[in-house]
N, C-alpha and C positions, 0 to 999 in steps of 0.2 A: 504494499498499499505506500501511496506516495503522500507525505505529509508536508504541509507549507510551514514554516519556520516564521515567526514574526517576533519583533524584539522592539521594545520602547526602552530607552534610555534615561537615568536620572544622572546628572553629572554635578557635582558640588565643588565648588572652588573657593577657596579661602581669598579673600580678596587682599591688596597690597597697601593696605592703611597703617596710620602711625599708632592708632588707638584702636580699640574695640568698637564693638556694634553699637554699645548702649552706656559705655562708660569711659573714662579716660585712662583706663589702665593701657600698658604698652601690648601692641600686638605683635608679639615676640614669644610664641609657645614652644619654639624649637631651640632655641639658644639659651635662654635662661634657665636659672636653676628652677626646680619644680617649686609651683606654688608661690611664686614671687609676685606676678603680675596679677594679682587679685585683690578686691574691693568688696564692701557690702552689696554692690549692684551683682558683681559676678555671681556672689553666692545667694543671691535673692533674700537677704536679710529683711525683715520687718521694716518698714519705712524707707527702704532705698529705692530712689526713682530711676528709671533709665533716661538717658537722654540720646535723642537720635544721632548717628555720626552721618553727617552730610556727604563726606566724602565717598562712603560705602555706597551711597544712593547714586551719587554723582558717576561713579564706575560702572555701576549696573547700567544706567542710561546711556553710556558711552558705548557698551558693548550691544545694546538693544538697538541703538542706531546704527551702529557699523553691520548689523545682521538684517537691516530693514525691518525691525520688529515695531508693532504699534507701541507706543509710551501711554501709561496711564494717565489720565488728568487728575485724578485724586487716588489715594491710596490710605491703607491703614495697616496695622498690625493686629495680629492676635495671638494668644495664649493656645500653645499645642501641648496638650496634657499628656504625660506620660511618665512613667517611672525609669530611670537608669540611673545605674551607680555614679556615673561620670556627670550626670545632668543635675547640678546642685540645687536648682529651683524647683525642679520636679514638675517643670514645664518648660517648652521652649518659647522664645517669641519669634514668631514665624509670619507668613502671609498665607491667608486661607484662600478668600474668593477675589483679594485684589493684588495680583501680582503686577511689579512694577513694569513688566514687557510682555507683550501677548504678541503671538503670529509672528514669530522671527525666521529666518531660515539660513542655512548654509549650502553653500553649492561646492560640491568636491568632483572634479573632473567631471563636470558636466551634469550630474546628479544633483537635484536639490533635496534636501532633507528638511521636514518642518518642526519648528519648536514651537511647542504648545504654549509654553510660559518660561519665564525667569524672573526668580522671587528672591527677596533676600530673607535672611534668618541669621540667629546666633549659632555659633557652633557649640558643642559641647566639650567637656573635659576628656582626658584620655587616661583609660584604665592601663595599667602596667602590671604585668604578671612575672615577677623575678623569680629565676631558677630556685630552688631551695626554700622559698616561701610558702606557706599552705593557704596563704590568702593573696590579695591583690593590693595593689596600691594606685593613688587617683592622682593625678596631676592637674590641677585646674587652670593653669595658665591659657589653654586652648579655651576655655569656657568664656563664652562672649565673642570670640573673635569674629569679625564679619564674614558669612558664609553664603555665597551665589548659588542657586539652584537652579539647574537648567532641564525642563522636562521635555522631551521630545515627543513629537507622534510616534505610534508603533509603526514605523514604516522601513524598518531594517528587516532584510529576509536572508541574511547571511553574517554568521561570526566575525568575517572579515571586515565587512562593511561597517559594522559596529565599532570594531577596533579602529579603523581609518576614522570613524567622526570624531571617536575620543582624543586621537592624536591630532587633529585637526582643531580641535576645540583648546588643546594644550597651546598649539602654535599661534592661534588667535590672542588669546588672552595674554600671552608673552608679548607678542606683536603691539599689542595697545597698552603694554605695561600695566594690566591690570592685576595681574597675579604670576608668581613665579612657577606656579601650578608643578611643583615637584612632587610625584607620586609617592616617592621614599619618605618625604617629610609628611605626608597626609596631605598637603596642600590641595589636591586633587583627587578625588575619590569617585568610583562609579559604580552605578546599581543598574541591573539590567532585568526588567521585566520581559519574561520569556513565555510565549505559547506555541503551541503546534496544534495544527488541524488539518483535515482532509477538505475543507470547504472555505469559503470566504470568511465565514464566521469564525470569529475568534475563538481559540481555545481556552481552558481555564488557565488563569495567569499565575505565574510563581515568579515572585522577586527575589533577586540574588543579591546578598549585601556583601560589604566589605570585600571588593575587588578593589586591589591596589597595585595593578600593572596592566599595561595595554594588552600583555601577553596572556594576563590572565583573564582580561575580558572575553578574548577569542576562545579560551579554553573553558571558561565557565558556560558560555552560550553553547557551545559544542557539546560540552558535557550534558548540560540539562536537554538539549535536544534527543540525543541518544537516550537519556533516561526517560523523559518523557513519551518517546515513539514506542519504547519497549513496553510501557504501562498499558498503553493503547492497544498496542499488538495483541497482549493477552487478555484484553476485555477489561482491563482495569481502569478507574478515573484517575485523573491527576487532581492532585488537592491545591487548593488555593491556600498557599501559603508563603512564608518568608523563608528563606533558607540563606545560609553564608557558604562563601567560598574557601575550602580547606584547601590553601596552596602546596601543603606537605603531602597530601593525599591525592591531590589533584581530582577534587570531586567536590560537589554541593552537599550540605548537610543541612537537614530541617533545624530551624530554629524557634518558631513559632507558627500559629495560624496567622494569616494576614488580616492586619487592621484595617478597618475603613475609617472615613473621616469621624465618623460618630462615635468611634472608640477615643478619638484624641478629645472630644469634648471641645473643640473650638469656640472662643469667643473673643471678641474685640478687648485688646490690652488696654484696660483702663487708664494706665499712666502715660500713655502715646497718644497726642491727638491724630484726626485724621490731617492728611498732609495734603496740599493742595500743589500740584507739580506746575511750574513753568521751565519748560525744555528750551534751550537758547537753541544756537544754531547748530546743525548737525557737524560733528568735528569729522574732518576729511581722514580717512584711514583706508590704507591699502593693505587689505588682508591677503594672507599668504597665498590664496587662490589667485589673486591678481598678480602677485609677484612670480609666481610660477609661470604663469602665462608669460609675462614681460621677457623672463629668461627663455622660454621656450621659442619666442618670436623670432630672438637673434641666434636660434638655431643650436641652443643648450639642449641635450638630451634631459626628458623628462626627470629620470633617476637623479641626474646631476642638479637639475634645478631644485629638486626637493632637497637636497641635502645641502645645497647654498642657503636657501631660505631658513632651513632649520639653524644653519649657523649663523644667521644675519649677515651674510657675505655678497648675497644676491645685489645690493645697490652699487657696491664696488663693481662688480663685473660689468654692469651697465653703464657706469661711467666709463670704464676702458673700454666699452663697445663704442661709446659715443667719441671717443678721441684716438682710439687705435682699434680700428674694428677687426683687422687682421688678427690681434693678439687676444681676442676677446674668448674664443674658444681653449688656448692655451691658459689665459689667466682662470678660467672656470676650474680647470683641472688642478692648476697650481695652488688655488685657494684650498683645495679640499686635500690635496696630497702632501703640501709642503707647509708645515707649521711654520717654519722661517718666513716664507713668503709671505701668508697670509696675517703675519704679525708686523709687517713691513707698513708706513705710511703709503696711502694710496699713492702719492706723488710718487714716491721711490718705486712703488711697484710699476708704475707706467714708464718710468725712466729706464727701469731695468729689461723691460719687455721691450721698449722701442730700440735700446742699445742691442738686444739680443737679437732682433731682427736685422738691423743694419748691419751688424759687425759679424753675423753668423757665428754667435756663440751657440756651445754645444749645453746640454743639460749639465754637465758638471762644471762648465765655466760660469753659468748662473748660479749654481748651488755655490761656488767659490766666491761671488761677487755679494751674495747675500750672507755669507757667513763674515765677511769683512765688514758690512754694513753694520751688522749686529755687533761687531767689536769697537765700534765706533766712528768709521770712517763714514763721510758723506758718499750719497749714490753718485755726485759730480766726481768724486777721487777715485772711486772704485772704476767707474766708467771710462776714465780718462787711463787710468793705469792697464785696464783690460782691453784698451782700444789701441794698446801701442803696436807700431807698424814694425813687420818683421821681413830683413831680406829673407827671402824663404828659400832661394836656390842652394845655398850651401847647407841647410838644415836637410832640404830634398836628396841632396847627392850623399848626405850621411847617413840617412834612414835607407835610402836605396841600397847602399852599400852594405849596410848591417842587416838587410833583410832579402838576399837575393833568390830566395824560394819563393817569396811572396811576388817578386818581379817577374819570375819565370810563369808563376801561375796566372798573374795578369797578362802577360804578352802572349799567353796561350789561349786565352779567351775567358778567363774566370774573373768575372767583372768584381766580384766579392772582394778578392786581394786588394783592389784599389782602397775599399774601406779601411782595410787593416793598416795601409800604408798611410791614410789619410790621417788615421788615429794616432800612429807612430810620431807623425810630424805634429800633432796638437799636442802631444804628451812632452814633445821636446820643448814647445812653446809655452809649456803649463797652461793649456788651454786659452790662451789669450790671443793667439792668431785667428784671423777670419777664416773658419771652416769652409766657406766657398771659394775664397782666394787658394787656400790649399789644394783642394781638390781641382780647380782649375789649373793651378801651375803644375801639379803632378801629371795631367793628363797631356799639357803642352811639352812637358819634359819627355815624355814617352815618345811623343810624335817626331820630337827632333832628333831623338836617338834611333 
């Protein structure tokens, strides 16, 4: 029997603000000592009043505008009630029926994915389970950190597409400066709502939580597809539940029956007013998809374009293409293959590429030039040194005398022998001669002889 996989995603991203969502405590859950960045608001102590973080709202709008979403005219916050050991208030201040952004979208390689809503809430603390302890510890530094949640429509039909979407979200929020979105630090987390069916009607939904890597997103969805189809093939039902991803066993494990909105007992947060929103001009933002297309338009292969965008090196290649079009392809490869080249100033990169072209430098010559610049010389000094003029004839005679076997191979029709001889001459000049001139003079020498 053929089953249709359908996946909706919930992506949580911690925002890059100085302070927490509803208080003035530092937003630094990863580097600080445990339970340092906390206050009565974080703990939800009686009489403590939350104060809305305007910057967190602004960053969410910025993402919504970049993704062509509809920005709310008014919004309010609500209390989402549930017990969890690292949720000190016993409730989370979130948004239920009034998300800041609705109906946004992301296009990836020509495929448009719909985002139902983007809303703001506060993060919970973090439970720690040290080896050797019978109990657990709780670090509340993360409690109250601004957390943006993005909920997609159920329009993914493969684990690979879902993984690629999450990767694109990370690229986008990093490009906009909204979040570092480091999954290892918990700054970005994913949950997947997965169902399978044999008809257009969606099957019973299973939510998988605690997915903390892109590879795990793909593996968790693939595992759930196999688990659910096996149940249906045996005539059993899929239970509407919440499961967790066990990365060690590479499987999902049941946590609890799935909550509904009624279980959370949402009600308006009484200590925060309704917010009227005045959205300014849309900030111009070039998304990763646009940047990949710009690179591909100048002939950069898709995989290299993606890597350049991920490493924030794409703008340099485009500038080089405008000024030295013939060097753009080589620049794209050097940016990824050579840390020394990527770390140079843009102007030095352009000067070296231009000198390499005009002087016929080899890769080794270029590598030597980059090393000298990294040791403190200017590009102009290095180029002047490496552009030294050589009287090639005596060097050619010396090389030919010392490599008679290669000479015999070349004169008998083996063209590759010439490459060897060229290399020997370049070695004698320590790579500073013009390789094209070396090749030409060698050929002329053989013609005369």
